C-alpha positions as CSV (number, residue, x, y, z in Angstrom):
1,M,-27.7,26.9,31.0
2,S,-26.9,26.6,26.9
3,L,-24.0,28.3,26.9
4,Y,-21.3,28.1,30.0
5,K,-17.2,28.6,30.4
6,R,-14.7,25.8,31.9
7,K,-11.8,26.8,33.8
8,D,-9.2,25.2,31.3
9,S,-11.2,26.7,28.3
10,S,-11.1,30.2,27.1
11,S,-14.0,30.1,24.7
12,W,-17.6,29.4,25.6
13,W,-19.1,26.1,25.8
14,L,-22.7,24.9,24.6
15,K,-25.3,22.3,25.4
16,V,-28.0,21.9,23.4
17,S,-30.8,19.1,23.5
18,I,-33.6,17.9,20.9
19,S,-36.0,15.3,21.1
20,G,-34.0,13.4,24.2
21,R,-30.5,13.9,21.8
22,T,-28.0,16.1,23.7
23,I,-25.0,18.0,22.0
24,Q,-22.3,19.5,24.3
25,R,-19.2,21.2,22.7
26,S,-16.9,23.9,22.6
27,T,-17.9,27.1,20.2
28,G,-14.3,27.8,19.9
29,I,-15.2,31.3,20.3
30,S,-14.5,33.3,23.0
31,D,-17.0,36.5,22.7
32,K,-20.3,35.7,24.0
33,I,-22.6,37.4,21.9
34,K,-20.7,35.6,19.1
35,A,-20.7,32.3,20.4
36,Q,-24.8,32.8,21.5
37,E,-25.3,33.3,17.6
38,Y,-23.1,29.8,17.0
39,H,-25.3,28.8,19.6
40,D,-28.4,29.7,17.8
41,T,-27.4,28.7,14.4
42,L,-26.7,25.4,15.5
43,K,-29.9,24.7,17.4
44,A,-32.0,25.8,14.0
45,Q,-30.0,23.6,12.1
46,L,-30.7,20.3,14.4
47,W,-34.1,21.1,14.7
48,Q,-34.4,21.1,11.0
49,Q,-32.7,17.8,10.6
50,E,-34.7,16.2,13.6
51,R,-38.1,17.8,12.2
52,L,-37.9,18.6,8.7
53,G,-35.5,15.7,7.5
54,V,-33.0,18.1,6.4
55,K,-29.5,16.3,6.1
56,P,-26.7,17.6,8.5
57,S,-24.2,19.7,6.3
58,R,-20.9,17.8,6.0
59,S,-17.8,18.9,5.7
60,W,-15.3,18.1,2.4
61,R,-12.8,16.7,5.0
62,E,-15.2,14.4,6.7
63,A,-15.5,12.6,3.0
64,V,-12.1,13.1,2.3
65,V,-11.6,10.9,6.0
66,R,-14.1,8.4,4.6
67,W,-12.9,8.2,1.2
68,L,-9.3,7.4,2.1
69,T,-10.9,4.3,5.0
70,E,-13.2,3.1,1.7
71,T,-10.2,3.1,-0.4
72,S,-7.3,2.5,1.2
73,D,-6.9,-0.7,-0.7
74,K,-6.9,1.1,-4.2
75,A,-3.1,0.7,-5.9
76,T,-3.4,4.6,-6.3
77,H,-4.1,5.4,-2.4
78,K,-1.0,7.0,-1.9
79,E,-1.4,9.4,-5.0
80,D,-4.8,9.8,-3.6
81,I,-3.0,11.1,-0.5
82,R,-0.9,13.7,-1.9
83,K,-3.5,15.1,-4.7
84,L,-6.4,15.2,-1.6
85,A,-3.5,17.1,0.4
86,W,-3.1,19.7,-1.9
87,M,-6.8,20.4,-2.8
88,D,-7.2,21.1,0.8
89,Q,-6.2,24.2,0.4
90,Y,-9.2,24.8,-2.0
91,L,-11.7,22.6,-0.4
92,G,-10.9,21.8,3.1
93,N,-12.8,24.9,4.4
94,L,-16.1,24.2,2.8
95,T,-18.8,21.7,2.9
96,L,-20.0,19.6,0.6
97,D,-23.2,21.3,-0.6
98,A,-20.9,24.7,-1.1
99,I,-18.6,22.7,-3.9
100,N,-20.3,24.1,-6.9
101,Q,-19.5,24.9,-10.9
102,D,-17.1,28.0,-9.6
103,V,-15.3,26.2,-6.9
104,I,-14.2,23.7,-9.7
105,D,-13.5,25.8,-12.5
106,H,-10.9,27.6,-10.2
107,I,-9.0,24.3,-8.7
108,R,-8.7,23.6,-12.7
109,S,-7.5,26.4,-13.5
110,V,-5.1,26.8,-11.0
111,K,-3.9,22.8,-11.6
112,L,-3.5,23.3,-15.4
113,K,-0.9,26.3,-14.9
114,E,1.1,23.8,-12.8
115,V,0.8,19.9,-14.7
116,S,-0.6,18.8,-18.1
117,K,-4.5,18.3,-19.0
118,A,-4.3,14.5,-18.4
119,T,-2.9,15.1,-15.3
120,T,-5.1,18.0,-14.2
121,N,-7.8,15.5,-15.3
122,R,-6.6,13.0,-12.3
123,Y,-7.3,15.8,-9.8
124,L,-10.8,16.2,-11.2
125,A,-11.6,12.8,-11.5
126,L,-11.1,12.6,-7.8
127,I,-13.0,15.1,-6.6
128,R,-16.0,13.9,-8.9
129,S,-15.3,10.4,-7.2
130,I,-15.7,11.6,-3.6
131,L,-18.8,14.0,-4.8
132,I,-20.5,11.2,-6.3
133,R,-19.9,8.6,-3.4
134,S,-21.2,11.2,-1.2
135,R,-24.5,11.5,-2.9
136,D,-25.1,7.9,-4.2
137,E,-23.7,5.8,-1.0
138,W,-23.4,7.9,1.8
139,E,-26.6,10.0,0.9
140,W,-24.6,13.0,2.4
141,I,-25.7,15.4,-0.2
142,D,-28.6,15.6,-3.1
143,K,-26.7,16.9,-6.0
144,V,-23.1,17.0,-7.4
145,P,-21.8,19.8,-9.8
146,K,-21.0,18.9,-13.7
147,I,-17.1,18.1,-13.3
148,R,-16.0,18.5,-17.3
149,L,-12.8,16.7,-18.1
150,F,-10.2,17.9,-20.8
151,K,-10.4,15.5,-23.8
152,E,-7.4,13.2,-23.7
153,S,-5.3,11.2,-25.9
154,N,-4.3,7.8,-25.0
155,S,-1.8,7.6,-28.2
156,R,1.5,8.6,-26.3
157,E,3.7,6.3,-27.9
158,R,7.2,8.1,-26.5
159,S,10.0,5.2,-26.5
160,L,13.8,4.9,-27.1
161,N,15.7,3.2,-29.7
162,F,18.5,1.0,-28.4
163,D,21.1,3.7,-29.5
164,Q,19.5,6.6,-27.0
165,V,18.8,3.7,-24.2
166,K,22.9,3.2,-24.5
167,A,23.6,6.6,-23.9
168,L,21.1,6.6,-20.9
169,M,22.7,3.9,-19.4
170,L,26.1,5.8,-19.8
171,E,25.0,8.6,-17.6
172,L,22.7,7.1,-15.0
173,P,24.1,6.7,-12.1
174,A,24.7,2.6,-10.7
175,H,21.8,1.8,-8.8
176,Q,19.3,3.3,-11.6
177,R,21.2,1.9,-14.3
178,E,19.7,-1.4,-12.7
179,T,16.3,-0.1,-12.0
180,V,16.0,0.9,-15.9
181,M,17.6,-2.2,-17.6
182,F,15.2,-4.1,-15.1
183,A,12.0,-2.2,-16.1
184,L,13.6,-2.4,-19.9
185,A,13.7,-6.4,-19.7
186,T,10.4,-7.2,-18.0
187,G,7.7,-4.3,-19.0
188,L,7.0,-3.6,-15.0
189,R,5.8,0.0,-13.7
190,Q,7.7,2.1,-11.2
191,R,6.2,1.3,-8.3
192,N,6.3,-2.3,-9.1
193,V,10.0,-2.2,-9.7
194,L,10.7,-0.2,-7.0
195,A,9.0,-2.2,-4.4
196,L,10.0,-5.5,-5.6
197,E,11.0,-8.2,-3.1
198,W,13.1,-10.9,-3.3
199,S,9.8,-13.2,-1.6
200,Q,8.4,-12.6,-5.1
201,I,11.3,-13.6,-7.3
202,N,12.6,-17.6,-8.0
203,L,16.0,-17.5,-9.6
204,A,15.8,-21.0,-10.5
205,L,12.3,-21.0,-11.9
206,R,13.4,-17.6,-13.8
207,H,10.2,-16.3,-12.7
208,A,8.8,-13.6,-11.0
209,W,5.4,-12.1,-9.9
210,I,3.1,-9.6,-8.9
211,H,0.9,-9.7,-6.2
212,A,-2.8,-8.9,-7.2
213,S,-2.8,-6.3,-4.5
214,Q,0.4,-4.7,-6.1
215,S,-0.9,-4.7,-9.9
216,K,-2.7,-2.1,-11.4
217,N,-5.8,-3.9,-12.5
218,R,-5.7,-5.7,-9.0
219,K,-4.7,-9.4,-10.8
220,P,-1.4,-11.1,-10.2
221,I,1.1,-10.6,-13.2
222,A,3.5,-13.3,-13.7
223,I,7.0,-12.8,-15.2
224,P,9.1,-14.8,-16.8
225,L,12.9,-13.4,-16.3
226,N,15.2,-13.4,-19.6
227,D,18.8,-13.5,-19.4
228,T,19.2,-9.5,-18.8
229,A,16.1,-9.2,-16.2
230,I,18.2,-12.6,-14.2
231,N,21.8,-11.0,-14.6
232,V,20.2,-7.8,-13.0
233,L,18.9,-9.7,-9.9
234,Q,22.1,-11.6,-9.1
235,R,24.1,-8.6,-9.3
236,Q,21.4,-7.6,-6.2
237,L,22.1,-10.5,-4.3
238,G,23.3,-9.7,-0.8
239,K,22.6,-6.0,-0.8
240,Y,19.6,-6.1,1.2
241,E,17.5,-8.9,3.1
242,T,14.1,-8.0,1.6
243,R,13.7,-5.8,-1.0
244,V,15.5,-6.0,-4.3
245,F,16.7,-2.6,-5.7
246,T,18.5,-0.3,-3.1
247,Y,21.0,3.0,-2.7
248,A,23.5,3.5,0.1
249,G,22.1,0.1,1.6
250,R,18.7,1.7,1.9
251,P,15.3,0.3,-0.3
252,L,14.7,3.1,-2.8
253,K,11.8,4.7,-2.7
254,A,11.7,6.7,-5.8
255,A,12.8,6.8,-9.3
256,N,11.9,10.5,-10.8
257,T,14.7,12.2,-9.2
258,K,17.1,14.8,-10.1
259,A,19.5,12.6,-11.2
260,W,17.4,10.8,-13.6
261,G,16.3,13.9,-15.4
262,N,20.2,15.0,-15.4
263,A,20.8,12.2,-16.7
264,L,18.0,12.4,-19.7
265,K,19.8,16.0,-20.4
266,R,22.8,15.0,-20.9
267,A,22.0,12.1,-23.1
268,G,20.1,14.1,-25.2
269,I,16.8,12.8,-24.5
270,T,13.2,15.3,-24.1
271,D,10.1,14.3,-23.7
272,F,10.6,11.0,-21.9
273,R,9.0,10.0,-18.6
274,W,10.2,6.9,-16.2
275,H,6.9,5.3,-17.2
276,D,7.8,5.7,-20.9
277,L,10.1,3.0,-20.1
278,R,7.5,0.0,-20.3
279,H,6.1,1.7,-23.6
280,T,9.9,1.2,-24.7
281,W,9.6,-2.3,-23.7
282,A,6.0,-3.0,-25.4
283,T,7.4,-1.2,-28.4
284,W,10.7,-3.9,-28.4
285,Q,8.3,-6.8,-28.0
286,R,6.0,-5.7,-30.8
287,Q,8.9,-5.4,-32.8
288,A,10.2,-8.3,-32.3
289,G,6.8,-10.4,-33.1
290,T,5.5,-10.9,-30.1
291,P,1.4,-11.1,-30.6
292,T,-1.1,-8.8,-28.8
293,H,-2.2,-11.7,-26.7
294,E,1.3,-12.5,-25.7
295,L,2.1,-9.2,-24.5
296,Q,-1.7,-8.7,-22.9
297,R,-0.5,-11.0,-20.4
298,L,3.3,-10.3,-19.8
299,G,2.0,-6.3,-19.3
300,G,-0.6,-7.2,-17.0
301,W,-2.9,-5.1,-19.3
302,R,-6.8,-6.0,-18.3
303,T,-7.9,-5.8,-21.8
304,G,-6.4,-5.9,-25.1
305,A,-7.2,-1.8,-26.1
306,M,-4.5,-0.9,-24.6
307,V,-2.0,-3.2,-26.3
308,E,-3.9,-2.2,-29.6
309,R,-1.6,1.2,-29.5
310,Y,1.5,-1.1,-30.6
311,A,0.0,-3.0,-33.2
312,H,1.4,-1.2,-35.6
313,L,4.7,-1.5,-35.0
314,A,4.6,-4.9,-36.2
315,P,2.8,-5.1,-39.3
316,E,4.6,-8.8,-40.3
317,H,2.0,-11.0,-38.9
318,L,-0.7,-9.3,-41.2
319,A,1.5,-9.9,-44.0
320,I,1.5,-13.6,-43.5
321,A,-2.4,-13.5,-42.9
322,V,-3.2,-12.0,-46.3
323,Q,-0.9,-14.3,-48.0
324,R,-2.8,-17.4,-46.9
325,L,-5.4,-16.5,-49.5
326,D,-2.9,-16.8,-52.2
327,S,-3.3,-20.5,-52.5
328,K,-7.3,-19.9,-53.3
329,F,-6.1,-18.3,-56.2
330,E,-3.6,-20.8,-57.8
331,G,-4.4,-21.9,-61.3
332,Y,-7.1,-18.9,-61.9
333,D,-6.3,-15.9,-64.5
334,L,-8.2,-13.1,-63.1
335,A,-7.0,-10.6,-65.5
336,T,-9.2,-8.2,-67.5
337,V,-10.0,-9.7,-70.8
338,N,-9.8,-7.6,-73.4
339,Q,-12.9,-7.2,-75.8
340,K,-12.5,-6.3,-79.5
C-alpha cells in the first residue's frame, strides 16, 4: 500500500519504489486526499529523475548546510552563519531553482534599508557564492540569476589624530582602553585583538604572532611589539590563564558595544568604526615614514594594493627620490638663451 498510517503519527506515510529504490517517509499531512497528491507528485519527480535524467530539486537550506560544512575554515565563517540566519526568512522555504532575480532584488531592497551598500554587497556576494557552487561544483542547478552588486569605493581612510585618540581614551571603560591602545600599537584587526592568547606572545623577545588560521588572508602574521604594546600586555598579566583581554574575569567577546558607541559620542567623534583603528595605525605609520613594503608585512596584507591608499600621507620619500637626479645636471646651465 503506497499510503498508510502509523500508530505514533497523525500524518499519512508513503512508500514509493522506482527501479528497485524505495523511499519511505511521512508526508506531514493528515488529510488523505492532499497526502495522495503529495505521493503522486513525488512519484512523478522520482520517475523524471530516474528515466529522464532530471535533477532532483534541492532546497536553499540543503545548500546552506553543505556550504557551511565545506567552508568551516573560512576566517569569516561565523559572519557567514550570522548572514545566512538573516537570509533564512527570505530563502529558507525555497528550492534553489526558485531563487530568481525578483527574490534577489527583494533581499537587496530590504537589506539596503538597514545597512550600507557595502554591507548589503556582502550578503549578496554570499548568496551568489553559494548558488555558483551549487551550479559548478555540486551540479544541483543549471543556472544562476545574475546578482548585481553596488559599486563600492575602497578609498575609506577614516582615522583619528592624537588629540582625538586622547579624548576617546578618557571616555572609554578601562578594559576597552587597553584593547584600543593595543590595536593602535599593532594594527591588528578586531577579532585578532579580542582572541589573542598568551601562547601567541613572547614578552622576552617582544614578539607576537597570528596563526594562519586566524588571519584574513590565511597567512601567519609576525607582530613586533613596541613599548606601548608591551606595557598593555604587562597590565594584563595574571588576569586570565589563556586569553589576554578580559572583562570581569572573562574573555572579551565584542568590541562594538554600547559603551564604545557612547564613548565616541562623548568624545565628539563621528563616522568612526572600530576597524578604523587599523586605518589610524596605518596612517600614523606612513606619516612616521614607514615604507609601503614594510607596512604591508606589518599589517598582514596579501598585496600592496591595499597599502597604496596610504601612500599620499608620506610624500617625503618621493621628494628624496626626485632629488637624486640633481647631480646629473651639476655644471650645466639649461636656461633658455635669449636670441636677438
